[in-house]
C-alpha positions in Angstrom: 3.7 -21.6 22.3 0.5 -24.5 22.5 -2.0 -22.1 20.4 -2.9 -18.6 19.2 -5.0 -18.5 22.9 -1.7 -18.2 24.9 0.0 -15.7 23.1 -0.1 -12.0 25.2 -0.7 -10.2 22.1 -3.7 -12.0 20.9 -5.2 -11.7 24.4 -4.7 -8.2 24.3 -6.2 -7.6 20.6 -10.0 -10.0 22.2 -10.4 -7.2 24.4 -9.6 -4.3 22.6 -12.5 -5.6 20.3 -14.3 -6.3 22.7 -13.6 -2.6 23.9 -14.3 -1.2 20.2 -18.0 -3.4 20.2 -18.5 -1.5 23.3 -17.7 1.9 22.6 -19.5 2.3 19.1 -22.6 0.9 20.7 -22.9 5.1 21.7 -21.8 6.5 17.8 -24.5 7.7 16.3 -28.0 4.7 14.2 -26.1 6.8 10.9 -23.2 5.0 11.3 -23.9 1.5 11.7 -23.4 0.7 8.2 -19.7 3.0 8.3 -17.4 4.1 10.8 -18.7 1.4 13.4 -18.5 -1.8 11.0 -15.5 -0.2 9.6 -14.3 0.0 13.2 -15.4 -3.5 14.2 -14.2 -5.2 10.9 -10.6 -3.6 11.6 -10.0 -5.3 15.0 -11.8 -8.6 14.8 -9.5 -9.0 12.1 -6.3 -8.5 13.9 -7.0 -11.5 16.7 -8.6 -13.1 13.6 -5.8 -12.9 12.1 -3.0 -14.4 14.4 -5.0 -17.3 15.5 -5.1 -17.9 11.8 -1.1 -17.5 11.7 -0.6 -19.4 14.3 -2.6 -22.5 13.3 -0.1 -22.3 9.7 2.3 -24.6 9.3 5.3 -22.5 8.9 6.7 -19.7 10.7 6.9 -17.2 7.5 3.3 -18.1 6.5 2.8 -16.9 10.9 4.8 -14.1 9.7 2.6 -13.0 7.1 -1.0 -13.3 9.2 1.1 -10.9 12.1 1.7 -8.2 9.0 -2.1 -8.3 7.9 -2.7 -7.6 11.7 -1.0 -4.9 11.5 -2.2 -3.9 9.1 -5.5 -3.6 10.6 -4.2 -2.1 13.8 -3.0 0.9 11.5 -6.6 1.6 9.9 -8.4 1.3 13.1 -6.0 3.8 14.0 -7.4 6.1 11.2 -10.9 5.1 12.3 -10.4 5.7 15.8 -8.8 9.5 14.7 -11.8 10.3 12.0 -14.3 8.8 15.1 -12.1 11.6 17.4 -12.8 14.3 14.6 -16.5 13.8 14.3 -16.4 13.4 18.5 -18.1 10.1 18.5 -14.8 9.4 21.5 -14.0 11.9 23.8 -10.3 12.6 24.3 -10.2 10.3 27.5 -11.2 7.7 25.9 -9.8 8.1 22.5 -6.4 7.8 24.4 -6.5 5.0 26.1 -7.5 3.5 23.1 -3.7 4.5 20.5 -2.4 3.7 24.3 -3.7 0.3 23.3 -3.2 0.1 20.1 0.9 1.0 20.1 1.1 -2.1 22.9 -0.2 -4.6 20.7 1.6 -3.3 17.6 4.5 -2.8 19.5 3.7 -6.7 21.0 3.3 -8.2 16.7 6.8 -6.7 16.2 8.8 -8.5 18.6 6.9 -11.5 17.2 7.4 -10.8 14.2 11.1 -10.4 15.0 11.7 -13.5 17.3 10.0 -15.7 14.6 12.3 -14.3 11.7 15.5 -14.9 14.2 
């Protein structure tokens, strides 16, 4: 790995953030400082923690930041469920987000395992 930008999980999570920003543009205006802000913050946290961890000096520190990213994926899943329940997201869009989030989560877990081995 040359930089964090070479990691597939970072690339996927950057795309995920972009999609979160696009979809939350259509959320109700009164959610701007609520659910929209929370979704965007949690989404940004995933690639940001991957990048920060990759810049650290040890595998142990890198793993710690990957665990932070993993936690943000659970936070995102919760917020997406709430968004669907409030009819801000249709089922097809929701399912696509959950599928992509699941791929990111699995890739993070694989990277964590590879660093621990």
